[in-house]
N, C-alpha and C positions, 0 to 999 in steps of 0.2 A: 361511703356507706356507714362507717362508724359515726361520723358527724351527723348524718341524717337520723340514725337511731337515737343518738343523744338528744337531738332537737325534738324528736317525736316523744321521747320519754318525758322530757321537761314539759312539753306542751300538754301531754295527757295528765301529768301530775298537777299542773296548774288548773286545768279544767275540772279535775276531780275535787280539788280543794276549794275552789271558788264556786264552781257550779254554774249551770245555765249559760245563756249567751254572754253574761258578764265574764265568766271564766274563759269562754272561747275567744272573746275580744282581748282579754289580758294575755292569753297564750299567743295570740297573733302579734301583739305589741312586742313581746320579748323574744319570741322564737321565729316569727315570720310564718307560722303555720296557721293558715286561715281556713282549713278544712272544716272546722267545727262551727263556723259562722253561717247561719241560715241565710237564704237569699232574701227573706223579708227584712232581716237586719241590715244586709247590704243596701237594700233599696231605701230604707229610711235614712241611712247614713248618707247616701248620695243626694237625696232630696234636701236634706238639712245642711249640705255642704260640709259634712264631717267625715266623709269617706277617706279623705287624705290622712286622717289619723290612724286608720287601720293599716295602711301601707307604710312599712318602715322606710322613712326618708329623712329629710333634713330636720324636721321638727323633733323626731325621736333622738336622732344622733346628737343634736345640739343640746337637748335637755339632759341626756346622759352625760355628755362631755362636761357640761356646765356643772352638774351635780358632783361629778368626780373631782373636777378642778377645784370647786369651792370647798369640798370636804377635805381634800388633801392640803389645801392651803390653810384652812382653819386649824386642822390638827398640827400642821407644821408650825404655825405661830405658837400654839400651846407648848409644843415640845421645845421650841427655841426659847420661849420665856422661862420654862423650867430649867433648861440647861444653862441659860445666862444667869439665873439666880444661884444655881449650884456652883458655877464657876466664878461668880462675882464680877462678871464683865459682860459687855454687850456682844451679841452675835448677829451677823447679818448674812446668812446663807441665801442664795437665790431661790426663795420658796416659790415664786411665781413660775420659774422655769421647771422646777421639780414637779409642781402641780400640773403644768402643761404636758410634761413627758408622761406622767401617770394617766392623764386624760386621753392622750394619744393611744396608749396601750389599752385602756379600757374601751375606747371606740373601736380599735382593731378587734378586740375580743367580741364586742357586740356584732361587728360585721361578720365574724367567723360563725358566731352562734346563730345568727339570723339566716344563714344560708347564702349571703352575698348576692342579693339581687341587684339588678342594674341601678335602681333608685337608691338602694342602700350603699352601693359602691360610690356613687356620685356624692352622696351625703358625707360619706367618710372622707373622700378626697377634699371636699370643701372644709370640713372641720379640721382635718389634719393640717392643711395649709395654714389655716388661721392660728392653730396652736403652735405650728412650727415657726410662725412669725414671732411669737413670744420668745421662743428659744434663741432666736438670732437677733433679738432686740429691735424688731420692726413692729409697726402698728398692725394689730390683729384685725381690726375692723377698718378696711380701706378698699377702694375699688381695685387697687393693684392686687390685693390678695384674692379678690373675687376673679379678676382676670387670669391670674395664675391657675386657679382651680379650674376655670373654664377651659383653658388651654390644655391642661392635663387630661380632662375628661374627653375633649375632642380628639386629642392625639390617640387615646386609647380606643375611642369609638366615634369616628366622625359622624356616623349616622344619628348620634344622640341629638344633633342640632334640630332634627325634624320631630323629635318626640315631645309630647306634652310635658312630661316630667322635667326635662331640661329647660324648656322655655319658661315654664311657670316658676320653677325653683330659682333660677337665676334672675328672672324679672323681679321676684319678691325680694331676693337678697340685695340686688342693686338698689332698689328703692329704700330698703331699710338702712343700708349703709349711708345713702345720701341723707336720710332723715336723722342719722345719729349726731351730726355736727350741730344743726339748729336745735335739736333736742337738748344737748348739753348746755347751750347758751340760754335756752328758755327755762329749763328745769332748775337752774341756779336761783331763780327768783320765785319759785313755787314752794309751798310747804312740802316737806319730805314725805309726809303720809300720803300725799296725792300722786307721787311719782309712779307707783306701780299701776294704779288705776288708769291714769292718763296714758302711760306708755303702752299698756295693753290695748286701750282703745285706738290710739294712733297707729300702732303697728298693724292692727287688724284692718283699719280703714285703708291705709296706704298700700299694704300688701294685697288687699282685696281689689283696689283700683288698678293695680299693676297686673294682676293675674286674671281679673274678671273677663276682659275681652278675649284673652287667650283661651280661657276655659270655655267660654261660650263658642268660640270658633272651633275648638277641638272636639268638644263633647255635645254641642248643641243645647246646652242647658244654662239657665241662670237661676241662682239661688238667692232670691231677694232678702231672705232672712238669715243668710249665711254669717253675716257679721255678728248678729246676736248669738247664734248658736256657738260660734267659735269663742266669743267673749265669755260665755258661760262654761265652756268645756276646757279650753286650752289652759287656763290657770290651774284647774284641778289636775290636768295631765302633768303639768310641771311640778306642782307642789306635792302630789300624792302618788299618782300612778307610776310614772317612770322611776321616781326615787325609791318607792317601796319595792319595785321590781328589782332594782340593783341591790338593795339591802337584803331582799329575800334570797338572791343568788349567793350572797356571802354567808347568810345564816343557814342555808339549806344543808351543808355538810354536818352541822351540829343539831339538825332537827328543830331549829327555832324559827323557821320561816313562816309559821302559821299566822302570827299577828300581822306581818308585812303583807302577806297575800290577802288577808281579810281587809286591810285598809285599801289595797289595790283593787279588790273587788268592789268596794264602796265607790271608788272613783269611776270604774268602768260602768257600774250600774247607773250612776248619775249621767254619764255620757249617753247611754242608751235611752234613758228617760228623756233627756233634752232632745235627742234625735227624733224620737217618736212624737214628742210634743210639737216641735217645730214642723215636722213633716205633715202633721194634721191640720195645719193652717191653710186657709184658702190662698191660692196663688203661690204656694211654697215651691212649686216646681214649674218653671216657665221654660218652654221649649222655643228655640230660635232656629230659623232656617240655616242650612249649611252655607257658609260664605263662598263666593267664587275664589278661584286660585290666587289672584293677586292680593286679596284682602289681608291674609295673615302676614306675608312679608312686609306689606305697607305698614300695618299696625305695629309689628315687631320692630322694624327699623325706626319708625316714628317714635315709639316709646324710648328706644335706645338713645336717639339724638336729643330728645327733649330732656331726659333725665340726666344725661352726661353734660349738658350745657346749661341747665337751669340755674345752678348755683353760680357759675361764671357770669351768666347774663346779668344777674342781679347785682354783681359787683361793679358793672360799668356805670361810671358816674356821668351824669348829664346826658345820658342816651335815652331818648324817648321811644325808640323802636327796639324790638327784641333783637338779639344776636342773629346773624344770618343762619347759622346752623340750627338754632332753636326754631326759627321760622320754617325752615325746611321740614323739621320734625313735626311741627304742628300741621303743616300742609299735608304731609304723608298720612298722619293720623286722620285728618278730615277726609282725605281722598279714600282711605281704606273703609271708613264707616259709611261714606256716601255710596261707594260701590256695593257694599254689603246691603244697605237699606234698599237701594234701587235694583238689586239683583232679581232676576226673574227666573223662577224655577221652570223646568221643562213642561210643556203642555202635555206631552205624552212620553211615558217611559215603558220600554219593553226589555224584559230580561233576556240574557244570552241563551237561556234554555227554553224560551218561549212559554214558560209556565206562569208568568205574571205580566200583566199589562195594567198601567195606571194612567188615568186621564185627569188633568187638573180641571176643577170646577170652581165657581165662586165660593162654594162651601168647603173646599179642600179637595185633595186628590181622591178620586173614586177608583178603587181596585175592581178588576173584572170579576173576581170571585171572592166569596167569603173565606175560603181556605185554599191552600195550594200556593206554592211559591211564597211561603210565609217569610222566608229569610229576606227576599227582595222587598216584599211589602213592608215589613217592619223597618228596614233601612230607608226606604224611600219616604215613608211617612215621617220618620225621625229627621231626615234631611230637610223635609219641608217645614219642620217645626210643628208638626201635627201630632197631637197626643191620642188621636183616634185609633181604635183597633182595626184590624183588617176587615172584620165583619161589619163594623159600623161604617167604614169608608166605602164598602161595596154597596151600601144602600143610599149613597148620595146621588143627586141632591134632593132633599125634601121627600114628600110622600111618593113621588114617582121616580124610581131609581134611574140613573143614567144608563146603566147596563141592563139589557133586556134579554130574554130567551132562556133556554135550559142551561144547566151548569156546564155542559160540554160544548156549547156553542153560544157564547155571549156576544152581543153586538151593542154598539153605542154610536150615536151621531155626534160629530164634533164640528164646531164652527171654525173652519180654517180660513179666517180672514174674509168673511162674507160668503164663502162657499161651504156647502155641507160635505163632510168627508166621513164615510162610514168605516168603523173599525170592528172587525170580527175576530174573536179569540176562540179558536177551536182546540180542544184538548181531548185526551183519551184515545182509545183504540180506533174510534171512528173519525178521528180528526182529519186524516188525509181526504177522505171522501167528503166530509162536511166542508172542508176548505174549498174543494173544487166546486161544490154546489153554491157556496157563498160568494164566489168571485163575480164581480160585476163592475160597472162604471163607478168611479169615485169610491172605491173600496180598498181597504188595506186589511189583509187577512194574516193573522199570526197563528202559527201552528207549532205545537210542541213535538212534532215528529217530521219525518221527511215526506214531503207531499209531491215533489216533482213540479212540472210546469202546470200552470192554471189553464192555459189555452185562451185566456181573455187578456188582450193587450192592455185594457183599461184597468185591470186589477193588479195591485201590488201584493205579491204573495211572499211572506217572510216565514219560510219553514226552517226546520232545525239546521239544515245544511247551510243556509244563508246566514243564520244567526251565529253559528259557530265560527264563521269567518269574520263577521263584523263585530261580534261581542254584543254587549248591551247597547241599546239605542235610546237616545234622547232626541225629542223633536220639539222645536219651537215653530210657531206660525207667525211670520213677520210680514204684515201687509199682504196676506194671501199667499205668500211663498214659504214653503217649508224649509227650515234650517235644521240639518240633521248632524248630530254628533254621535260617534261610535267609540267603543273601547277597543283597543288593539293590544296584543301581547308585544311589549317592547321591553327588553331587558329584565323580564321576570315580574314586571309590575303592570297593573292595568289602570290606565289613567284616561280621563276624558280627553279626547283629542279632536276638537271641533275642526281644526284646520288641516287634519290629515287627509290626503287625497285618497281616492279609491272608493271604499264602501260607503262612506258618508255622502259623497257627492252623487254616487250612483243611486243610493236610496232616495235622496232628495229629488233627483231627476225623475225616478219612477213615481214618486208621490205627486210631483208636479204634473206628470203625464196623466195620472188618474184624475186630478182636479180639472185639467183642461179638457179631458175627454168628456167629463160630466157636463161642462158648459157648452160643448159643441164647437170649441175653438180648434 
């Protein structure tokens, strides 16, 4: 509680001194307190691919550690030079190790001050391992160092493997480590003034290529202008914002932090301006459909195999074909993207509470109601890669909406592989009676209450009692036959389980019976 009060005091002080959303963002960067950031600010940061800057992670920890390491080493050189002049002889203390030790302590203090979130802990472990490599005379930038950090993170929390933060941060780190060797070879032949510009551009490009597919798969979004936004903002973050924040912390006990916070505010103001500018461009926020289950493992493993074997492959002399492992990685990447591109979203989605039904049309998914079941509607549309609102989707397709009838008894006709299947969505207090009246041949009735038996064998009635057992339902129509997937409670997690026996097969059989009854078979 004492730590929390200190964080809140520092956060409020920074917000008061800098002011506005610039102060709220500055406070979030130093203390992890994001309560002052408005949702509109969060949204433009997401669209412009700058939201990762608000969350304290590897970027912030690396900038702080690098600033402390460079500052301590610079002052160490000055002190050693003065002492050598006074003593009249050379001195060679291990300044790089002293600076690395100081940077580890500063990073640990930043971790403590920020509240120690999962992403911040992971970033600290990675930075600490690299700095510790300097203390024991090992290469700080190497795949071995990254591997050690990954092992430590996974030992402390194995579930981190499935999180977007772990996947994206280590993917970017591995690619940047692999890039460091050819960069040193090429940069020796380039003008020194061009190093910073080219390095910034190349790191942004390669890190974006490595994390882009993972970000699209995890969040369903692609930021086509993210490279430009990060190129304009990240240098300002490293040169002004994080550095001034550290200096302000040291000057605060003496009441001299004003100038540092002012400069820091200029940097966060610039970041917000760039975010709003980029977010206002056409096509700045592209949504993509949710990938099927095998896609992310295929892409992740393919990226790992290709990046780990690319450099070794190019060393093979006289070999016209790529290395076998590299070829496997390329094939896995291609398979992952092909499965993703060819994936077919469910033709019909039904929520586990019976409060939302969505039918896929050529214009996109059409929700049964303009409101109600908003949580499911929002997630379904996002998983479809559809930016439409629930109200707009309910009016699809064209001037004649798919769904007809009053709000508490909506109906729609669906082409189930050459046969017409009628879906009725009954809600409200009169839903059980409306469901019984709506039952008929080739009809599926969804009710958000307990309705009992329909009495019509050709009608498939999905009331609350059935939906609570099956969970949410997804339906595909394949050559006139329905394929049903349900969610089931297994080990505390709800996953799509198309091959699970029981509810899915029973519902498919009931739907098939309704179709065959309508055709007289």
